[in-house]
N, C-alpha and C positions, 0 to 999 in steps of 0.2 A: 680567627678573631684577633683584631689588633689589640696590642697591650697598651693600656692607657699611659700616657706620659705623665709625670708628675711635675706640677708647677711648684715654685718656691711657696713656702709656708706663708699664710696671711693671718693676721689676728681675726678678722671677720671676713666671711664671705656671704654676700647678700644675693639671694636668688630673686631676680626680677628687678627691672628698672622703671617701675612705675613710681607714682608719687611717694609712697612710703620708702620704697627702696633707695630712690635717688636722694631724698631728703635725709635719711638715715646715714647714707654713704658720705654726704657732704658733711654732716655734723661729726661724724667720727673721724674723718680725715682732717677736718679743722682742728680737731683736738690732738692731732699727731698719731692717731691710730691707723695702722695698716689695714685698708679695706679694699676688697675686690668686689665689684658689682657685676653680676652676669645678666644680661639681656638677650633673650634668645632670637629676637628679631635684629635685623641690621639697621633699623632706624626706629624712631619713636612714633612714626606716622600710622595711627589707627583711628578710624572714625568713631569707634564705640567708646573712646575716652571722653570723660566729661570735661566740661570747659569752665567750670566755676571755680574761681579763686576767692575764697570768702574773706572777710575783714579779719578774722583771727589769723588766717594764713598770711595775709598782708602785713598784720602786725609781726609776725615772726620774721618776714622780710625786713622789716624796719629795725627790729632788734640785731639782725645780722648785717645791717648797713647795706642791704641790697634792694630797698624799697624803690627808690628812684630809678635804679637801673632796670628792675623788672618792669616797672610801668612804662618805661620808655618803648617797650615792645608794643606793637599795635594791638589794641584791645578795645572793648566797649565796657560800659559800666551801668549797673542797676542799683539805684539807692531806694526804690520802692518795689516791693513785690506785690504784683496785682494778679487777679484772676477774673475772668469774664465768664459768667454763668447765665446762660440764656442771653438776654439782651442787656444785662446789667454787669457793670465792672465795679469791683471793690477793691481796695488796698488792704491786703493781709499784713504787711509788715513795712515799717518805716525805718530804714537803716540809718537815717541821718543823725540820730541821737546817740549812736554807739559810742562807747568810751575808747575809740581806737582811732589811729591816724588816717585810716581809710574807712569812710563811712559809706562803703558801697561794696557790691560783689563785683569783681572784675571778670568779664567774660573773655577768655583767652584760650585758643586751641591748646589742649594739653600737651601736644608735641612741642609747642613753642616753650611752654614752662618747663618741661623736662630737658629740652636742649639747653635751656638757660642754666638749670641746676647742674647739668653735666659740664658745661663750660666753666662754671664757677668752681666746682669740685675739682677740676682738672688742674687748677692752680696749686693744689696741695700735692706735695710729692709723695705722700702715702695713700693716694687715691688711684685706683685702677678700674677702668670701665671696660668690660669686654662685650662687645656688640657681636651678635651672632653665635654666642656660646649658650647652649641650651642645657640646663641641668637635667640629668636623666635619673639621678638617685643621690643617696647619701653615702659616705663612708662611715661605717659604724664598727666600733670595737667595744665588745662587752656592754653593749646597750648604750654606749656614748657616741654621739655623732662627732666625727673628727674631721669632717670636710665634705666636699661635694664631688660627685661624678658628672662630667659634662661632655656633650659632643661639641666639637669646634670645627670650623672650616678645614683644619690641619688633622683632624681626627679625635679620638677620645682622650680626655685628660682627667687627672685627679687633682683636686685642689685642697690641700690640707689647710685646716683652719681651726682656730681655737673655739669660735663661735660660728655657727651657721644661722642666718635669719632668713626665714621664707617670707618673701614679699611678692610671691608669684600667683596672687589672685585666687579666685574661687575655684579654679581647677589646679590647685597647687600640688606639684611634684613633691615638695617638701613635707606637707602634712600626710600625703598618702604614703610615702616611704617610711615615715615614722610612725604610721598606724594611729595617728591621732583621730579620736572619734568626733564626727561632725553631727551636730544637732540641727535639724532643718525645721524652720518655722512654717514653711509652706506659704505659697504666694499665689493669689488669684489673677495676676495680670502678667502680661508681657508687653514689650515695646517694639513697635516698628520704626526704624531709624531711616530717614531719608532727607534729601536736600531739596530746597526750593530757593530761587534767586531772590534777592532782597533789594529794595529800593531805598534811597535815602529818605523818602517820604514815609516809609512804613512805620507803623506804631510800635513801641517797645511793648514787650509783655514779660514780666518777671516769673510768672508761674504758668499761665496757660489759659485755654478757653474749654469750656465744658458745655455740651450740648448733645441731644440725640443719642445718648448712650456712649459718647466718646469723650476723651480728654486729649487735647493736642497741646504740646508745649512747644514754643518757638525760641530757639536759642540763637542769639544774634552773633553770627561770625562775621559781621560787617558787610562782606560781599554776597553773603547768602544766609539763609536760615537753615540751621540743622533742626529738623523736625522730629520730635518724639511723639509718636501716635500710640496711645495706650489702648491695648485691647485685652479681652478676657483671655486667660491662658488657654493655650491650644487652639484658638479660633482662627489663626492665621490661614490655614488651608481652606476654611469655609469662606473667608473674605477673598482669597484668590479665586475661587470658584465662581463668585459672583462678578468677577470681571475687573479689569483696570479702570475702566470708565466709571463704574459705580464707586470704586475706591476714590477716584479723583473727586467725584461729586460729593462724597461723604466728608471730604476735607472742606470743600467749599460751603457746605451747609453750616460747618462749625466755625470756620474763619472766612468769611465771605471775601475779604480783600485779597485773598490768594487765587481768586477766580481766573485771573489772567496769566497764571503761571503753572497751574496744575498740569498742564500738558507736558510739562518738563519731565513728569513721571511717565516715560513712554515704555517702561519695561518693568517687570517684577525684579529684575536684577538690580534695579536701583532702590529696592525696598529690602532692608535687612532686618531679620528677626533677632531681637536681644531677649534671651531667656532670663527673666528676673528671679533672682534667689534671695533669700534672707536666711542666713544660717550662722552658727558660731561653734567653734571648738569647745569641747568640754575641758580640755587642757591645751594651753597655747604652747607649751614647751615640753621638752624632754631634755635629759642632759646633753648639752652641747648645741641644742637647736630651740630657736624661738620663732614663732609665726606671729606676724602682725598685719594690719591692714585686712584687705579681703581675704587673705589666706587664713586669717584667724576668725574673721566674722564678715561674711558677705552682706553688703548693705543694699537696700533697694534705691533705685534713683529717685524716690519721692523726696522732694526738698533739695536735691542736688548736693547732699551733705556727705556723701560717701568719701570724696577726695579729702574733705575737711578732717574726717575722723581718721583717715589713713596717715595724714600728716601729723595729726596730734599723736597718734601711736608713735610715729618715728621719733618725735621730739621727746616724748616721755621715755622711750627706750634709751635714746642717747643720755638723757638727764640721769637715769638710774644706773645704766651700765658702764658709763665712760670710765669712771674711776677704777672700777674692778678690772677693766680690760687694760687700762694703762699700767696697773700694778700686777697684771697677770694672776689676779685672785678671783677670777669669776667662778661662781658655784651655781648649781641649780637653783638655790634659793633666790639669787639675783634675778634669773629669768622668771621665776614665779611671781616676784615683786611687780614686774611689768603687768602681768594679768591681774593681780590683785588690785593694782592701782587704777587700771583702765576698764575693767569689764563692767562695773556698775554703769558707768556713763554710756558705754556701748549698748548694753542690754536695754537701758531705758530708752535710748535713741531708736533701737530696733523695735521696742514696744510701741513707740509712736508711729513708726512706719507701718507696723502691722495693723494698728488701728485705722490709719489712713487708707490701707488696702481695703479695709472692710467698708468704708464709705465709697471708695471707687468701685467696689464690687456691686454696690447698690446703684451707682450711676450707671454702670455698664449693663445692668440688668433692665434699664428703662430707656427703650429706643426713641421715646417720644421727645418733644420739646420740654426743656426744663426750665423752671422759674428759680430764682434766687431764694433759697431758704430764708425765712424770717429770723431764725436763730442767728444765721451768719451776718445778716444786715445789722442786727442788734449788737452782736459782738464786736464787729469791726468799728463801731461808733462809741464803744466803752473807752473812756480816757485810759491810756496806758496799754491797750491791747496790742496795737500796732508796734509799740516799743518791745513788749515782751516777746512777741513772735519774732521780731527782728534780732533780739539777743539769741534766740534759739537757732535761727537759720544762720545768723552771722558769726556767732561765737561758739555755738554748741554748749553742752552741758558741763564741759571740762576743758575749757581753753588753756593752751599750754604756753609756757615762756622758755626762752633759751637760758638754761642754767650752766651749760658747759663753757669752758673757756678755750680760746684759741691757743694752739701750741706756742710756746714762746721761742 
């Protein structure tokens, strides 16, 4: 067995180069803290990444003087969230009245957003990004995490760190290695993920199309639609047994204007299964280790707000821990503060998602044509309803602001 090499000590080692990891890495390096981000892949290109950059995130970019630069990247925008139920379309949220500089959700491939953050963070001398470095475990001494074990293209390494932050998603090595207990909420849905070509004349959809026991969400990636096809959990095998043509026609029944392109799904290899989870850690931290984002609380794709929550975690973590890291005075209490501050907003958001799942479960249990519920028609016409839902979607329950200062 190869003896691991030891890298120079870093103040913070972040496992995972997703939204939470890259944002936290950027903010800590901006404040002059030495930070190393480990990303096990050689690039950020993965289709399962979400595309939504919410107004609260764009406001953070404004506060960091990165707003115009980010929006110069090719993207599309949604300022109204609509849903088509049966043959009726209603607006659920109107974002044009939000108290933010961006009154819309930007749809941008997440790999573009992560590449942007990586390029901006690379300008700080205390930032290091290690692509192709996969965390395999934690270095622990007397119950305290003192760094990370990783496999690299050159072999195994040890990365000593004052603080290790797990941002490695719902299958987190960090939380497993620290034996942090996961509480699972249970989810009745899964998502099929596929692409269909998009025409300039195609309509926009902020949320999706509901009918015949199915929900389809179309994400505008400008040249094509990323399609999220919601199914009952565990039903993908049955759908495959019914045949590819039946699957194509089920899409056309719900979204008729896609009829001229469903033939593009000519193999099941083009349909990927995303297993949906909603869970949270009982404790987000142990001495020397903190988990945030999906590593601490896996979110459902309902509302497209998981990225928003992860980025808010990162900003809150930087706001709470930066001073202690700068003065080498970090204690387990500081790490517990992050959970204490964030967990109510996270749990309430997950409670909303679980409630939405119960509604979706009833929809998936009715294979016939659906009509718009009278309650929903009434709600969407109540003054202020669309503004209230816009605040929830666009800002979340606990929007964050940049409180840390750049290094002098």
